[in-house]
KOLDO-629774 format. One record per residue (C-alpha): x, y, z negated; residue number from 0. Coordinates in Angstrom, 2 decimals. Layout:
<atom><x>X</x><y>Y</y><z>Z</z><num>NUM</num></atom>
...
***
This chain:
<atom><x>17.97</x><y>26.07</y><z>-22.94</z><num>0</num></atom>
<atom><x>15.06</x><y>27.96</y><z>-21.08</z><num>1</num></atom>
<atom><x>13.29</x><y>25.41</y><z>-18.93</z><num>2</num></atom>
<atom><x>11.31</x><y>28.16</y><z>-17.07</z><num>3</num></atom>
<atom><x>14.38</x><y>29.76</y><z>-15.51</z><num>4</num></atom>
<atom><x>16.78</x><y>28.66</y><z>-12.95</z><num>5</num></atom>
<atom><x>19.63</x><y>26.63</y><z>-14.42</z><num>6</num></atom>
<atom><x>23.08</x><y>26.15</y><z>-13.17</z><num>7</num></atom>
<atom><x>24.25</x><y>22.55</y><z>-12.43</z><num>8</num></atom>
<atom><x>27.63</x><y>21.85</y><z>-10.73</z><num>9</num></atom>
<atom><x>28.03</x><y>25.41</y><z>-9.66</z><num>10</num></atom>
<atom><x>24.55</x><y>25.44</y><z>-7.88</z><num>11</num></atom>
<atom><x>21.25</x><y>26.99</y><z>-9.11</z><num>12</num></atom>
<atom><x>18.34</x><y>24.76</y><z>-9.48</z><num>13</num></atom>
<atom><x>14.92</x><y>24.83</y><z>-10.71</z><num>14</num></atom>
<atom><x>14.32</x><y>24.22</y><z>-14.49</z><num>15</num></atom>
<atom><x>12.41</x><y>21.13</y><z>-15.58</z><num>16</num></atom>
<atom><x>9.44</x><y>23.43</y><z>-16.51</z><num>17</num></atom>
<atom><x>9.11</x><y>24.88</y><z>-12.98</z><num>18</num></atom>
<atom><x>9.53</x><y>21.52</y><z>-11.45</z><num>19</num></atom>
<atom><x>6.91</x><y>20.06</y><z>-13.70</z><num>20</num></atom>
<atom><x>4.43</x><y>23.06</y><z>-12.97</z><num>21</num></atom>
<atom><x>4.84</x><y>22.40</y><z>-9.16</z><num>22</num></atom>
<atom><x>4.15</x><y>18.57</y><z>-9.53</z><num>23</num></atom>
<atom><x>1.21</x><y>19.11</y><z>-11.83</z><num>24</num></atom>
<atom><x>-0.55</x><y>21.68</y><z>-9.63</z><num>25</num></atom>
<atom><x>-0.23</x><y>19.40</y><z>-6.45</z><num>26</num></atom>
<atom><x>-3.55</x><y>18.70</y><z>-5.13</z><num>27</num></atom>
<atom><x>-3.06</x><y>14.86</y><z>-5.37</z><num>28</num></atom>
<atom><x>-2.25</x><y>14.89</y><z>-8.99</z><num>29</num></atom>
<atom><x>-5.55</x><y>16.84</y><z>-9.83</z><num>30</num></atom>
<atom><x>-7.40</x><y>14.65</y><z>-7.53</z><num>31</num></atom>
<atom><x>-5.98</x><y>11.59</y><z>-9.33</z><num>32</num></atom>
<atom><x>-6.88</x><y>13.05</y><z>-12.69</z><num>33</num></atom>
<atom><x>-10.60</x><y>13.67</y><z>-11.60</z><num>34</num></atom>
<atom><x>-10.74</x><y>10.17</y><z>-10.20</z><num>35</num></atom>
<atom><x>-9.45</x><y>8.56</y><z>-13.54</z><num>36</num></atom>
<atom><x>-12.07</x><y>10.44</y><z>-15.35</z><num>37</num></atom>
<atom><x>-14.90</x><y>9.59</y><z>-13.14</z><num>38</num></atom>
<atom><x>-13.73</x><y>6.02</y><z>-13.07</z><num>39</num></atom>
<atom><x>-13.83</x><y>5.81</y><z>-16.90</z><num>40</num></atom>
<atom><x>-17.38</x><y>7.14</y><z>-16.93</z><num>41</num></atom>
<atom><x>-18.26</x><y>4.79</y><z>-14.04</z><num>42</num></atom>
<atom><x>-16.81</x><y>1.87</y><z>-16.03</z><num>43</num></atom>
<atom><x>-19.08</x><y>2.68</y><z>-19.09</z><num>44</num></atom>
<atom><x>-22.00</x><y>2.82</y><z>-16.84</z><num>45</num></atom>
<atom><x>-21.16</x><y>-0.66</y><z>-15.51</z><num>46</num></atom>
<atom><x>-20.65</x><y>-2.04</y><z>-18.86</z><num>47</num></atom>
<atom><x>-24.03</x><y>-0.94</y><z>-19.85</z><num>48</num></atom>
<atom><x>-25.43</x><y>-2.25</y><z>-16.65</z><num>49</num></atom>
<atom><x>-24.00</x><y>-5.69</y><z>-17.44</z><num>50</num></atom>
<atom><x>-24.85</x><y>-5.86</y><z>-21.17</z><num>51</num></atom>
<atom><x>-28.06</x><y>-4.30</y><z>-21.07</z><num>52</num></atom>
<atom><x>-29.61</x><y>-5.02</y><z>-17.75</z><num>53</num></atom>
<atom><x>-27.99</x><y>-8.05</y><z>-16.05</z><num>54</num></atom>
<atom><x>-27.19</x><y>-10.39</y><z>-18.78</z><num>55</num></atom>
<atom><x>-30.47</x><y>-10.49</y><z>-20.60</z><num>56</num></atom>
<atom><x>-32.41</x><y>-11.95</y><z>-17.74</z><num>57</num></atom>
<atom><x>-29.58</x><y>-14.31</y><z>-17.06</z><num>58</num></atom>
<atom><x>-29.42</x><y>-15.35</y><z>-20.65</z><num>59</num></atom>
<atom><x>-33.39</x><y>-15.76</y><z>-20.59</z><num>60</num></atom>
<atom><x>-33.24</x><y>-18.05</y><z>-17.55</z><num>61</num></atom>
<atom><x>-30.56</x><y>-20.16</y><z>-19.46</z><num>62</num></atom>
<atom><x>-32.73</x><y>-20.53</y><z>-22.51</z><num>63</num></atom>
<atom><x>-32.54</x><y>-17.40</y><z>-24.43</z><num>64</num></atom>
<atom><x>-28.68</x><y>-17.25</y><z>-24.49</z><num>65</num></atom>
<atom><x>-27.06</x><y>-13.95</y><z>-25.52</z><num>66</num></atom>
<atom><x>-23.64</x><y>-14.13</y><z>-23.80</z><num>67</num></atom>
<atom><x>-22.24</x><y>-11.49</y><z>-26.08</z><num>68</num></atom>
<atom><x>-22.81</x><y>-14.05</y><z>-29.04</z><num>69</num></atom>
<atom><x>-21.11</x><y>-16.91</y><z>-27.39</z><num>70</num></atom>
<atom><x>-17.92</x><y>-17.81</y><z>-29.38</z><num>71</num></atom>
<atom><x>-15.85</x><y>-20.63</y><z>-30.82</z><num>72</num></atom>
<atom><x>-14.67</x><y>-20.45</y><z>-34.47</z><num>73</num></atom>
<atom><x>-10.99</x><y>-21.21</y><z>-34.39</z><num>74</num></atom>
<atom><x>-10.44</x><y>-20.71</y><z>-38.16</z><num>75</num></atom>
<atom><x>-13.10</x><y>-20.09</y><z>-41.00</z><num>76</num></atom>
<atom><x>-12.99</x><y>-16.77</y><z>-42.68</z><num>77</num></atom>
<atom><x>-13.68</x><y>-15.83</y><z>-46.37</z><num>78</num></atom>
<atom><x>-17.12</x><y>-17.41</y><z>-45.97</z><num>79</num></atom>
<atom><x>-17.81</x><y>-20.75</y><z>-44.14</z><num>80</num></atom>
<atom><x>-20.09</x><y>-20.83</y><z>-41.06</z><num>81</num></atom>
<atom><x>-21.80</x><y>-21.67</y><z>-39.19</z><num>82</num></atom>
<atom><x>-22.44</x><y>-18.25</y><z>-37.98</z><num>83</num></atom>
<atom><x>-25.63</x><y>-17.06</y><z>-35.89</z><num>84</num></atom>
<atom><x>-24.01</x><y>-14.17</y><z>-34.32</z><num>85</num></atom>
<atom><x>-20.30</x><y>-12.85</y><z>-33.52</z><num>86</num></atom>
<atom><x>-20.78</x><y>-9.88</y><z>-35.86</z><num>87</num></atom>
<atom><x>-21.37</x><y>-12.28</y><z>-38.84</z><num>88</num></atom>
<atom><x>-18.35</x><y>-14.35</y><z>-37.93</z><num>89</num></atom>
<atom><x>-16.14</x><y>-11.17</y><z>-37.61</z><num>90</num></atom>
<atom><x>-17.57</x><y>-9.72</y><z>-40.92</z><num>91</num></atom>
<atom><x>-16.59</x><y>-13.09</y><z>-42.69</z><num>92</num></atom>
<atom><x>-13.16</x><y>-12.67</y><z>-41.22</z><num>93</num></atom>
<atom><x>-13.19</x><y>-15.62</y><z>-38.97</z><num>94</num></atom>
<atom><x>-10.89</x><y>-16.05</y><z>-36.01</z><num>95</num></atom>
<atom><x>-13.06</x><y>-16.43</y><z>-32.99</z><num>96</num></atom>
<atom><x>-12.74</x><y>-17.22</y><z>-29.31</z><num>97</num></atom>
<atom><x>-15.24</x><y>-14.71</y><z>-27.83</z><num>98</num></atom>
<atom><x>-16.03</x><y>-16.47</y><z>-24.36</z><num>99</num></atom>
<atom><x>-19.34</x><y>-14.73</y><z>-23.93</z><num>100</num></atom>
<atom><x>-17.72</x><y>-11.53</y><z>-24.14</z><num>101</num></atom>
<atom><x>-15.20</x><y>-12.50</y><z>-21.63</z><num>102</num></atom>
<atom><x>-18.12</x><y>-13.64</y><z>-19.13</z><num>103</num></atom>
<atom><x>-19.62</x><y>-10.17</y><z>-19.48</z><num>104</num></atom>
<atom><x>-16.29</x><y>-8.60</y><z>-18.81</z><num>105</num></atom>
<atom><x>-15.68</x><y>-10.75</y><z>-15.68</z><num>106</num></atom>
<atom><x>-19.26</x><y>-9.64</y><z>-14.46</z><num>107</num></atom>
<atom><x>-18.40</x><y>-6.13</y><z>-15.11</z><num>108</num></atom>
<atom><x>-15.10</x><y>-6.47</y><z>-13.13</z><num>109</num></atom>
<atom><x>-17.02</x><y>-8.07</y><z>-10.17</z><num>110</num></atom>
<atom><x>-19.57</x><y>-5.37</y><z>-10.13</z><num>111</num></atom>
<atom><x>-16.76</x><y>-2.56</y><z>-10.20</z><num>112</num></atom>
<atom><x>-14.74</x><y>-4.47</y><z>-7.56</z><num>113</num></atom>
<atom><x>-17.83</x><y>-4.74</y><z>-5.37</z><num>114</num></atom>
<atom><x>-18.65</x><y>-1.13</y><z>-5.84</z><num>115</num></atom>
<atom><x>-15.16</x><y>-0.07</y><z>-5.03</z><num>116</num></atom>
<atom><x>-15.15</x><y>-2.35</y><z>-1.91</z><num>117</num></atom>
<atom><x>-18.42</x><y>-0.62</y><z>-0.63</z><num>118</num></atom>
<atom><x>-16.77</x><y>2.88</y><z>-1.18</z><num>119</num></atom>
<atom><x>-13.55</x><y>2.01</y><z>0.60</z><num>120</num></atom>
<atom><x>-15.54</x><y>0.22</y><z>3.52</z><num>121</num></atom>
<atom><x>-17.67</x><y>3.30</y><z>3.74</z><num>122</num></atom>
<atom><x>-14.45</x><y>5.66</y><z>3.72</z><num>123</num></atom>
<atom><x>-12.82</x><y>3.38</y><z>6.53</z><num>124</num></atom>
<atom><x>-16.10</x><y>3.44</y><z>8.67</z><num>125</num></atom>
<atom><x>-16.05</x><y>7.26</y><z>8.56</z><num>126</num></atom>
<atom><x>-12.31</x><y>7.37</y><z>9.27</z><num>127</num></atom>
<atom><x>-12.91</x><y>5.18</y><z>12.35</z><num>128</num></atom>
<atom><x>-15.80</x><y>7.34</y><z>13.60</z><num>129</num></atom>
<atom><x>-13.43</x><y>10.42</y><z>13.23</z><num>130</num></atom>
<atom><x>-10.64</x><y>8.94</y><z>15.35</z><num>131</num></atom>
<atom><x>-11.45</x><y>9.80</y><z>19.11</z><num>132</num></atom>
<atom><x>-10.85</x><y>7.19</y><z>21.68</z><num>133</num></atom>
<atom><x>-7.73</x><y>7.60</y><z>23.56</z><num>134</num></atom>
<atom><x>-8.35</x><y>9.38</y><z>26.96</z><num>135</num></atom>
<atom><x>-7.67</x><y>7.77</y><z>30.29</z><num>136</num></atom>
<atom><x>-4.43</x><y>9.02</y><z>31.94</z><num>137</num></atom>
<atom><x>-4.98</x><y>11.57</y><z>34.78</z><num>138</num></atom>
<atom><x>-1.32</x><y>11.52</y><z>36.11</z><num>139</num></atom>
<atom><x>1.26</x><y>9.00</y><z>36.80</z><num>140</num></atom>
<atom><x>4.99</x><y>9.14</y><z>37.78</z><num>141</num></atom>
<atom><x>6.26</x><y>8.68</y><z>41.41</z><num>142</num></atom>
<atom><x>8.51</x><y>5.49</y><z>41.21</z><num>143</num></atom>
<atom><x>10.91</x><y>7.04</y><z>43.70</z><num>144</num></atom>
<atom><x>11.41</x><y>10.67</y><z>42.31</z><num>145</num></atom>
<atom><x>9.76</x><y>10.50</y><z>38.99</z><num>146</num></atom>
<atom><x>7.69</x><y>13.45</y><z>39.67</z><num>147</num></atom>
<atom><x>4.38</x><y>13.77</y><z>38.01</z><num>148</num></atom>
<atom><x>1.46</x><y>13.26</y><z>40.44</z><num>149</num></atom>
<atom><x>-2.33</x><y>12.71</y><z>40.21</z><num>150</num></atom>
<atom><x>-3.23</x><y>9.03</y><z>39.45</z><num>151</num></atom>
<atom><x>-5.41</x><y>8.70</y><z>42.55</z><num>152</num></atom>
<atom><x>-2.57</x><y>9.88</y><z>44.93</z><num>153</num></atom>
<atom><x>-1.33</x><y>7.39</y><z>47.47</z><num>154</num></atom>
<atom><x>1.55</x><y>9.79</y><z>48.78</z><num>155</num></atom>
<atom><x>3.92</x><y>11.74</y><z>46.60</z><num>156</num></atom>
<atom><x>3.67</x><y>15.50</y><z>47.17</z><num>157</num></atom>
<atom><x>7.13</x><y>15.84</y><z>46.16</z><num>158</num></atom>
<atom><x>9.28</x><y>13.18</y><z>48.11</z><num>159</num></atom>
<atom><x>6.32</x><y>12.09</y><z>50.36</z><num>160</num></atom>
<atom><x>6.94</x><y>8.42</y><z>49.65</z><num>161</num></atom>
<atom><x>3.82</x><y>6.13</y><z>50.14</z><num>162</num></atom>
<atom><x>2.54</x><y>4.66</y><z>46.88</z><num>163</num></atom>
<atom><x>0.85</x><y>1.39</y><z>46.17</z><num>164</num></atom>
<atom><x>-2.76</x><y>1.63</y><z>44.97</z><num>165</num></atom>
<atom><x>-2.17</x><y>0.89</y><z>41.38</z><num>166</num></atom>
***
C-alpha cells in the first residue's frame, strides 16, 4: 500500500497516512512545541547545575558543611559493609540506599523551574492584557418605540418623533 497517494475507503477517496502525517508534522504548533521541549530540556540542565553547584553549597555550609547530594540512608548493605562517607562509595559497594539528599535537590530544582515558568506566563499574560483594547463607549442606542438606531444623546427619535427619556 502506498501511503503517499490517495486511498479508496468505502468508495470515497481519502488522503493516505503519509500525507496526513506530513500535514500534521508541518503545522506551526507542532514545530513550536518541539522547539519548546528542546529549550525546556536545556533549561532543565541549567537549573540542575544552578541548584547543585550554586544554591546547595551555601545552604550546606550554613547547615554545618552538609553536602545534600551525599545525604542517604543505607537500607541494605552491599558487598562491603558501611558506614559509607559518600553516596558514590555506597553505590559502588552495591548497597541499597534511600537518597533523600538528591530528592531535596530535585525539589529545589522543580521549585526554581516552576517559579521561572510562573514569571514567564505572568509576563505573557500582562502583555496580552496590554494588547487588548478597552471596549469603546456606545455612540448609538435603539428607540424603544420604533427600534430605529439613533444617537445616544438624542431626546427625540428622528424616525417616529417619540420623546425619549434621558438615559
